[in-house]
C-alpha positions in Angstrom: -158.9 -75.4 -39.1 -157.5 -75.7 -35.5 -154.6 -77.8 -34.4 -155.3 -79.9 -31.3 -152.4 -80.2 -28.8 -152.2 -82.7 -26.1 -150.3 -81.8 -23.0 -147.6 -84.1 -21.7 -149.5 -84.3 -18.4 -152.8 -85.5 -20.1 -150.8 -88.0 -22.2 -149.2 -89.4 -19.1 -152.5 -89.7 -17.3 -154.0 -91.5 -20.3 -151.3 -94.1 -20.3 -151.3 -94.5 -16.5 -155.1 -95.2 -16.6 -156.6 -98.6 -17.5 -156.9 -99.0 -21.2 -160.4 -99.8 -22.7 -159.4 -103.3 -23.9 -157.1 -104.1 -21.0 -158.2 -106.7 -18.4 -158.0 -105.8 -14.7 -155.3 -108.4 -14.2 -153.2 -107.0 -17.0 -153.7 -103.5 -15.6 -152.6 -104.5 -12.1 -149.6 -106.4 -13.5 -148.5 -103.5 -15.6 -148.9 -101.0 -12.7 -147.1 -103.3 -10.3 -144.1 -103.7 -12.7 -144.0 -99.9 -13.1 -144.0 -99.3 -9.4 -141.3 -101.9 -8.9 -139.2 -100.2 -11.6 -139.5 -96.9 -9.7 -137.7 -98.5 -6.8 -134.6 -99.2 -9.0 -134.4 -102.9 -7.9 -130.8 -103.3 -9.1 -129.7 -100.7 -6.5 -131.8 -102.4 -3.8 -130.2 -105.7 -4.8 -126.8 -104.2 -4.1 -127.9 -103.0 -0.7 -129.2 -106.5 0.2 -126.2 -108.3 -1.0 -123.9 -106.2 1.2 -126.1 -105.9 4.3 -126.4 -109.5 5.4 -122.7 -110.4 5.3 -122.0 -107.1 7.2 -124.5 -108.0 9.9 -123.0 -111.4 10.3 -119.5 -110.0 10.5 -120.5 -107.4 13.1 -122.4 -109.9 15.2 -119.5 -112.5 14.9 -122.2 -115.0 14.2 -125.7 -115.0 12.8 -128.0 -112.2 14.2 -131.6 -113.0 15.2 -133.8 -113.8 12.3 -136.2 -111.0 13.3 -133.4 -108.4 13.2 -132.2 -109.7 9.9 -135.6 -109.6 8.3 -136.5 -106.2 9.7 -133.1 -104.8 8.5 -133.3 -106.3 5.0 -137.0 -105.4 4.5 -136.8 -101.9 6.0 -133.6 -101.2 4.2 -135.0 -102.4 0.9 -138.0 -100.2 1.3 -135.8 -97.2 2.2 -133.7 -97.8 -0.9 -136.8 -98.2 -3.0 -138.3 -95.0 -1.7 -135.0 -93.2 -2.5 -135.2 -94.5 -6.0 -138.8 -93.5 -6.4 -138.1 -90.0 -5.2 -135.1 -89.8 -7.5 -137.2 -90.9 -10.5 -139.8 -88.2 -9.6 -137.2 -85.5 -9.3 -135.2 -86.5 -12.5 -138.2 -87.2 -14.7 -137.5 -84.3 -17.1 -133.8 -85.3 -17.5 -134.8 -89.0 -17.9 -136.7 -88.1 -21.0 -133.6 -87.1 -22.9 -131.2 -89.8 -21.7 -131.1 -93.1 -23.7 -130.5 -95.2 -20.6 -133.5 -93.7 -18.6 -136.1 -93.0 -21.3 -137.9 -96.2 -20.5 -138.6 -95.4 -16.8 -142.3 -95.4 -15.7 -142.6 -91.6 -15.3 -141.2 -91.0 -18.8 -143.4 -93.6 -20.5 -146.5 -92.6 -18.6 -147.0 -95.9 -16.8 -147.1 -93.9 -13.6 -148.1 -90.3 -13.1 -145.9 -87.9 -11.2 -148.4 -87.7 -8.4 -148.7 -91.5 -8.2 -144.9 -91.7 -8.0 -144.6 -89.1 -5.3 -147.3 -90.6 -3.1 -145.7 -94.1 -3.6 -142.3 -92.7 -2.6 -143.6 -91.1 0.5 -145.6 -94.1 1.6 -142.7 -96.5 0.9 -140.3 -94.2 2.8 -142.6 -93.9 5.8 -143.3 -97.7 5.8 -139.5 -98.3 5.8 -139.0 -96.1 8.8 -141.8 -97.8 10.7 -140.3 -101.3 10.0 -136.8 -100.1 11.0 -138.1 -98.4 14.1 -140.0 -101.4 15.4 -137.7 -104.1 14.0 -134.3 -102.7 14.7 -133.5 -99.6 16.8 -133.7 -95.8 16.6 -130.1 -95.4 15.3 -130.9 -97.7 12.4 -134.1 -95.8 11.7 -132.2 -92.5 11.7 -129.6 -93.9 9.4 -132.3 -95.1 7.1 -133.9 -91.6 7.0 -130.4 -90.1 6.4 -129.8 -92.5 3.5 -133.1 -91.6 1.9 -132.3 -87.9 2.2 -128.7 -88.3 1.1 -129.7 -90.2 -2.0 -132.5 -87.8 -3.0 -130.6 -84.6 -2.3 
């Protein structure tokens, strides 16, 4: 009699895949929620709550709507990318902490590879938005923030 073992990686891949009795809509919804959770939306919310008033204070009035949207959208994506990179790096520690054991990489909703690709794409997209919507300094600060949070 042999004992069958299932690796953590294959168990993670099995949960991340569409389940046999799961509709396409349910699968897409489940994956979207998992990807959103990777971004640590509560941290992003704190960024957004402090960014707009600071912009208004610095401008001594309301900045252009294009600048505001680019800053908020690009900043939110940069913060989300940071969170996703952090989830990828800390996935082993997250398994043993009560507060973090429900994160998508721990539960298997998202595979480590999916999380890493998502983090890179979101980070690159944030820098593109900041580059074209704001200025090079803001873009550099966005990149520095991603690196600072991750490292």
